[in-house]
C-alpha positions as a Python dict, from the first residue, in 0.01 Angstrom:
ca = {
    (1, 'M'): (0, 0, 0),
    (2, 'K'): (-126, -80, -327),
    (3, 'L'): (66, -275, -627),
    (4, 'Y'): (123, -196, -931),
    (5, 'Y'): (249, -267, -1267),
    (6, 'L'): (447, -105, -1473),
    (7, 'T'): (546, -181, -1835),
    (8, 'A'): (728, -17, -2086),
    (9, 'Y'): (812, -190, -2424),
    (10, 'S'): (1029, -65, -2741),
    (11, 'K'): (921, -62, -3064),
    (12, 'T'): (1001, -401, -3140),
    (13, 'G'): (773, -555, -2840),
    (14, 'E'): (1103, -572, -2628),
    (15, 'H'): (1075, -532, -2220),
    (16, 'L'): (1268, -144, -2168),
    (17, 'I'): (1042, -156, -1767),
    (18, 'N'): (933, -430, -1582),
    (19, 'E'): (900, -301, -1251),
    (20, 'T'): (613, -357, -958),
    (21, 'L'): (544, 21, -759),
    (22, 'E'): (345, 88, -429),
    (23, 'A'): (137, 336, -359),
    (24, 'E'): (-163, 473, -121),
    (25, 'T'): (-376, 610, -418),
    (26, 'D'): (-447, 495, -807),
    (27, 'K'): (-368, 896, -891),
    (28, 'E'): (-4, 866, -701),
    (29, 'A'): (62, 534, -893),
    (30, 'I'): (11, 700, -1249),
    (31, 'E'): (220, 1010, -1121),
    (32, 'N'): (575, 780, -1002),
    (33, 'A'): (461, 629, -1382),
    (34, 'V'): (486, 914, -1569),
    (35, 'K'): (787, 1027, -1345),
    (36, 'R'): (981, 705, -1369),
    (37, 'L'): (905, 677, -1752),
    (38, 'E'): (1092, 1043, -1788),
    (39, 'E'): (1406, 964, -1582),
    (40, 'E'): (1474, 633, -1854),
    (41, 'N'): (1334, 882, -2162),
    (42, 'L'): (1035, 605, -2233),
    (43, 'Q'): (765, 874, -2241),
    (44, 'E'): (686, 824, -2549),
    (45, 'L'): (678, 449, -2588),
    (46, 'P'): (434, 243, -2585),
    (47, 'S'): (342, 144, -2209),
    (48, 'R'): (99, 53, -1919),
    (49, 'L'): (11, 52, -1552),
    (50, 'V'): (-220, -208, -1417),
    (51, 'K'): (-306, -243, -1048),
    (52, 'S'): (-237, -578, -920),
    (53, 'S'): (-597, -651, -778),
    (54, 'G'): (-679, -560, -1185),
    (55, 'G'): (-715, -268, -1421),
    (56, 'M'): (-551, -56, -1626),
    (57, 'L'): (-463, 311, -1481),
    (58, 'H'): (-237, 428, -1796),
    (59, 'F'): (-216, 316, -2194),
    (60, 'H'): (55, 462, -2444),
    (61, 'P'): (-18, 298, -2751),
}
């Protein structure tokens, strides 16, 4: 399993989600992150998903 970091922000910059996710593939990590954002109704707010090894997989300004 690979480790990923999901962060979502309010419009003022406050962290609303700052979690780690585990997934087998980058695609699975993106799907899990989007699902998590939807669960918290945060999909329209700024968010990002990055790999622990470096590299951004998802960015929503």
